[in-house]
N, C-alpha and C positions, 0 to 999 in steps of 0.2 A: 504493499500499499504505499503511494507516493503521497506525501504532504506539502504543503505549500508554506515555505517561511517567508517571512518579510525581512528582508536584507537592506541596510543602508547603502546606496551608492555614493559615489563622489559629489553628486548635487544635493545630497541629502534626499533624495527621493526614495521610494520603497519599492522593490522589484521581486517578484515572486520566482523564488528559485526552488525547484523539487529537491527534497533531501529526504534520507531515510533515518536520520537520526538527529536528535534534538535534546540538547543537554538538560532542558527542563522536565524530561521525561513525558512529553506530550500534553502539559498541563495549559489549558485553555484560560488565557487572561479574561475573555469576556463571559464565559459561563463554565463553571466549575463541572468537569466532566463526571467527578465522583458524585453528583448530585448534592453537594453541600449546600449550595445555595437554593435548592429546590425541595429541602427537607429529608436528603438522603436518599440512596438508592432504595428501590421498592422491592428487590429481591436478591437472592445471591446469583441470579443470572446476570443481573445488572453489574455486580461487583466483577465476576468473571469476564463480562465483554469489556469493561472497563481496563481490565487487566490485559486482555489480549489486544485491544487498541493501542494502549500504551507499548506493548512489547513491539507491535508492528511498526509504530511510528519510531521506535528507536531500536530497530532490528539490528544494525550495524553494531552500535555500542553493547547490547546484550550479548551478540556473538563474540565481541572482541571479550567482554569480561569473562564469558564461559571458557575461551581460548586460555586467558592468563590463568585460570583457577584450575582447569583440567591438565593443562601442560606442565603446571608445576606438580601435581599429583602424579602424572605419568613419569615424570623425571626422577622423582623420589621412588618410586616403585622399581623403576629399572635401575637406579644406582644401588638399591638393597639387594636386587635379584641376580643382576647379571654379574658373571665372574669378571674380575680385571682384566683378564686377557682379552675378552671380547668387546670390552667397554669402548674403545677407540672406534671399532667398526659400527656399533650401534650409534655412538655419538654423531658420526659423519653423516650417518642414514637419516638420523633424527633431525639434524640441523640444515639439511639439504633444501627442503620446501621453504624454511626460513630465510636461508641464502637467497634463493630465489626472490623473495619479497623484498631484501633489502637492495639487491641489484636493480629492482624496478623502482623502487623510491629514490635511489640515488641516480637513475637514469633522468628524472624528470626534475632534479634539483637545479641544474644548470638554467634550462628555459623558464623554469618557475620564478628564480631569483632575478634574472635579467629583467624578464618581461615585467615582474611585479613592481620591482624598483622603478623602472623607466615609466610604466603608466602611471605609476601612484604620484611620482614626483612631476611628471608631464602635467598634471592636473591641478599642480599648485604653483601659485607664484613664487618666484626667487626667494621674496623676503620671507613668506611663510616657511619655504623649506628650511632656511636657516634656524627658525625658532623650532620647527618640530624635530630637526636633526638635534638640535642642543639640547631641547628638553630629553629626549629620547636618551642620549649619550649621558647625561649628567644623571638620569635615573639609573641607567644601567651600572654605570661606575660607583654610584653611591650605595645600591643594593648589593654589590659584589664587595665592596670595602666592609659594608656591615657584616656579610656573612663571613669574612676572613676574621675579622675582631670576635666574632661570635665562636668560631672554632678554636682562636686561641685561648679564650675564656674558660671554654669547657675543658679542653684538654689541660688545662693549668689546674682546673679543679679537680676534675676526676682522676687523672694521672694514670691512664690505662697502660702505660708502659713500665710503671713501677713495679717491682718485684718479678719481671720477667728476664732479669739479667741473664740467668741461667738456664733459660727455657731452651731445651733442644729443638722444638719445633720452629721456633722463631730463628735460631741460630744455624738452621740448615742452610746449605748451600742451594743457589738457584741460578736463573740464567743470569747470562752477563749483559749489562747495559752499558751504552755508550756513555761514559762519564764525561767526556771533554766537551763541555758546553758552560756558558758562563751568562751573566745577566746582560751585559753589554752586548754580546753577539745576539741574543735573543730579541734585544729591542731593535737593533739593526736589522735582524730577518724580518721582523714585524713590520718595519716601516718599509724595508725593502720590498715586500710582498705587496704592500699597499699601492705600489708604483710600479707594475710590472713591464719589463721592457718588450713583452710580446702577448698581447692580450689573448691570442689564439692558444698560446703555449700555456698561460695561466688557466686554461679550462681543464688542464689534466696534468699540471706539474707545477712546481715552485722549487725557488732556490734556497738552500739552507747553508749556513757556515758548518764546515767540517774542520775540526782541530785535530792535528796529527802530532805526535811526540817526535821530534826529531832530535838528533845529535850533531853537532858541528864541531869541528877540530879547530881550536884556536891557535894563534901564533906560536904560543909558548908550548906547544904540544898538547895540551890537555882537552879534555872534552866537556862541552857546555851543550846542555839540553834546553829546548826551546819548542814552543808551540808553533806549528805552520798552519796558517788560516787559508781556506780555499772554499769556493763555492762549489757544493753539488747539487745536481737536479735530483729532485725526490718526486716519485708519482704521488698523485692526490692533487684535488683542485685546489687552487689558490684563491679561497673564498674571499678573502679580504680583498684581494686585487680586481675580483670580479664585480664585487659590490662596490668599491670605490669607482671603477669604471661606469658602472649603470648609474651610479648617483651622479656623476658629472654629466653623463648624456642626457639624464632626465631632466637636470638643471638646465641644460643649454636648450633642449626642445621646449622647455616652459617659456624660455626667453624668445623664442622664434617659432611660434605655434604655426604660422601660415606657411613656413618654407618646410618645417617637419610634419604637417599634418599627413601627408601619405604615409610617411614611415611610421607614424604612431598608430595609424590603422593596422598596418601589418603586425607591429609588435602586440596590439590588443587582441588581435587574432590569434597569434601564438600564444597569449597568456590564456585565452578562452579555451584553445585547443588543449593547452597542457592542464587546465583544471578538470576537464573532461577525461583526461588520462587518468589524472589523480583518482576521480571518482570510481573508475573501473578497477584501478589498483585497490583501492580501499575495501572493496569487496572480496578481495583474495587475502586480505592483510588479517583476518582471524586464524586463517589456516596456517599461514607463515609465523604467527606469533605463536600458536600451539606449539609447533614443532620447535621454534627457537628456544623458548622457555624449556621444553621438555628436554631437549638435548643439552642445555646448559646445565641444568640440575643432575642430570645422568652422568655428566662427565665429572662431577665433583668426587676425588678419590676418597677423602675421609670427611665426611660433613660433620660427625660429633668431634674429632679431634681438631677440627678447624674452628669449630664453635667455642670450644673450651678453651684454647690458646689465644686466640684474636678474639674472643667474645667482647671485652670490656672496650677493645678499641671499635668495633662495630657498633656497640651501643653508644660510645661517644659521637661517632659520626652521624648515626641516625637520629640521636637526641638533637644534635644541633640542626640537622636537616628539617626535623619535626618543629624545632622553634621558629627557624626562619620561614617554614612553609605555612605553619598554622598560625602564627603570631605576627612576626615581623611583616611579611608582605601583606597580610590581610589589613593590618592597621596602616600601613602608607597607603594601601589603596583606598581604604575607608576615608582617611585623612584628606585626601585630593578629591575623590568622587562622590562623598557621600552616599554610595551605593552598598547595598548588601554583599560583601564578600562571599557568602555562602552560595547564594544563587549564581554567583559569577563562577565559582570554583564548580559546582554541580554542572554548569553548562560546559564546561571544560573537560569532563571526564572522559569522552572519547579521544581527546589528544593525551590525557594522563594514561590511559590503558595503551595507547600505542607507543608512547615513549618508554614504558616499562617493558613492552615487548620489543621493540627494535633497538633501544638502548642507544638512540641516537637523535639529538635535537632536531639536526639538519633532515634526517628521514620522517622525522614527525611533523616537519614544517607545513606540508600542505593540509594536514588535518589541524593543525593549530590554526591555520588561516580559515578554514571553514567554519571552526567552532567559535572564533571572535567575531567573525562576519555574521553567521547565519543564527548562532544561538545568543549572543551579546551584543547583537547590533552595533558593533565597531564599524565606523566609515572606512571603506575601502581604501581610501586614499592614505589613511593613517595605517592600518594593517599591512598593507603590501609594501610599505617602506620599513615599518618598525619591527616586524617579524623576522624578515631576512638579515636585518642588522643584528637583532638580539639573537638570532641562532648561531652568530659568528662572534660576538664580542662579551654576550651576557651568560656568564657561566658562574652563578651564585653558589651552586653546589659544588662545583669543582674548587672554588676559591677555599670553601670551607673545608673541603676535604683535604686539600693539600696543606693547610695550615695544621690540621688536627695530625696528618701524618708525620709532616716533620718534627713536631713536638714528640710525637709518640715515638719515634725512631732516637730522638735525643735521650728520651727517659730509658729507653731500653738499654742504649749503650752507655749510659751513666753520664751523658754530658750535660753539664748545667749552662743553660743559656742566660745571658745577662738581659736587661730591659732593651738596650739596642738591638741585641740580636733577634729578640722577639719581635720588635717593631719592623726589622729588616725581612724577618720572615713573613709577616702579615703582607708588607707591601708587595714582596716578591711573589707570594701566593697571588695576589690580586693581579698582576702583571702578567703571571704566566696563565691564570684561568682566562684572561682577555686574548691571550695568544694561542689557546687550546683550540684545535678543530672541533666541530660538532660531530664527532664520531666516537663510537665506543672506546672507552678507556683511553682517551686522548690525554687526560690528567696523568697519567704515569709517564708520558714523555716529558712532559713540562716539570714534573716533580724533580728530576735531576737538577734543574736550574733553581729550585728552591732550597735544596740541599747543599748544594755549592756555594750559595749566597752566604750560608752560615757554617760553612766547612764541615758539614755533617757526611758521615760515609752512605755512599748510595747503593751498597752491595744488598742493603735490607729491603729495597723496592720489589725484589724478586717475592719476597716473603708476602708482600701486600697483593700480589696477583691472585693469591688462593681466595681472596674475598672481595677483590675490586670489582669482578663480574656481577657481583650481587649488589654492592653499594653503588656502583656507577648506573643501576637502573634507578635508585631513588635520588640520585644527583640530576639525572636527566629530566625526571618528572619536575623537579624544582627550577631547573634552567626553563623548561617549557612554560610553566605557569609565572615565572618571571616574566618572560616575554609577553604573555597573553595579558597579565596585569599591566604592564608597561603600556599596551596599546591602549587602555581605558583611561589611563593617568595621561599620557600624551593627547588624547582627545579631549580630554577636559580642559587641560591647560591652553589648548590651541583651538578651544571652541569659538572664540572671537575670529580667529582668521579663517576658519572653515566657513562660519557663517558669513563672513564679508565676501568669500570666495562665491559661495551661494547666490548672495545678493547680486554681486556683478555679473555673473552668468545671467541670472534673470532679467537684469536691466540689458543686456547685450542681445538675448534672444527677443525682448519685446522692443528693441531698437533697430537701427538702420542695418540692413543685410549686408553692407559693405564693412561696416564694423564689426559684425559679427564674424566676419573671416578672419578677423585679427585675434580672435579669442580661441582659446581652447575648448569653449564651450559648444562647439560644433561638433566636436568628436563625442561619440558615445561610450565613453569609458566605463560607464556603469552599466554595460549590456548584460543581459543575463548568461550565466555560464551555461 
């Protein structure tokens, strides 16, 4: 059963868009479907019929939620019953349908980001672009810093690493990670990535600094070691570079609407086509999520040992995420919007379930956009810009996790950090979170930078891998909700600019036809998907 949702377009109009899931679980704001306004349901049949209608109206969300639950159950059953020798084959087979889902979602990220950012900014004048971008970035940086500080406070109070100095499980050897990285090179790589020398190349790769230990012979015959810096090309989309390029193109097109009108129509068509592809992919997502979670849980070698030895570390991370997710973010949201955060959160449940299953804020981006636009009535001019940027730089959960992990390792190793080193840890964790990619376990890569900033050993990062796959899913949910709440806050703070653009468009539509051609108002950015 397809229902019609009211979605705000760029011009503030309402457009009917068919959808199969709705975060408010099908509640009708005009008439209560459960019969509360009419004295209650007349029979048990009415109650069943109402439940059936709500399930139909939210079928995709119900299927996704069931996939998460049953995938977890299947994974635990297989982990307990299959012999370790055959576990690897079972895990590979279980994860394969989920791998297909991730590949399909990642396939549409590039056209979705480019088309969304350009069409969103193309409908906004240059002055408004600056304010919207400034508000969004300020919000993202503020919440990320708050998450990092919260993590430092909790790990200092709970001290999850104390008493584990002689723990065999924590001291075991793991994989070898590249330790040759530092804060300066990371910052330079971040800025270097924002200005790619080849935009086509940026869609499938990026450059990163590689440090190599070298030895040279001095004039006196002695040897001297040094670090040799070189740039190496790594596979993976340079998301920051693509977004910066799209922002510049969108702003320029908003300044020259008449000359760029044909190109804008093409980009809008690509955007609409991409969203239709996303709709098809989403109906496969419950299957993929089911197998992804089942395969991940089935691959855990010893769940009981992992929980007993790293349990307090997990409690600290999850506790911090819970405080940030359920208290700090809702308070910020309510302070600026005066809206009920509970309803907003409920409307984002499909995106949360997808984030838990895919473990990627970038892969969840299409679902996040649909939820904020269709369920929470966020203006598309805001969501199409704020969500892609947030999926790249807004990593509240990652900042909190890296701050906790850094001090946890210091406690296990018996290293005492002074106040200045703790401050450096928080700042570096914030910077590392901004530079982390929106992909699974990206925080482990930037963790090396945080540890090196305070001269802590990086060998223990391999131990965190045993629980990172689990914690990362909750970090991803936090990151996705931070993006979604940011849309509402930016829309509230920029409401005057949006209203002025709507009035200007209305004046142009009612004025001279020649003047109309000078406006972006003649372009139907708000066409239905």
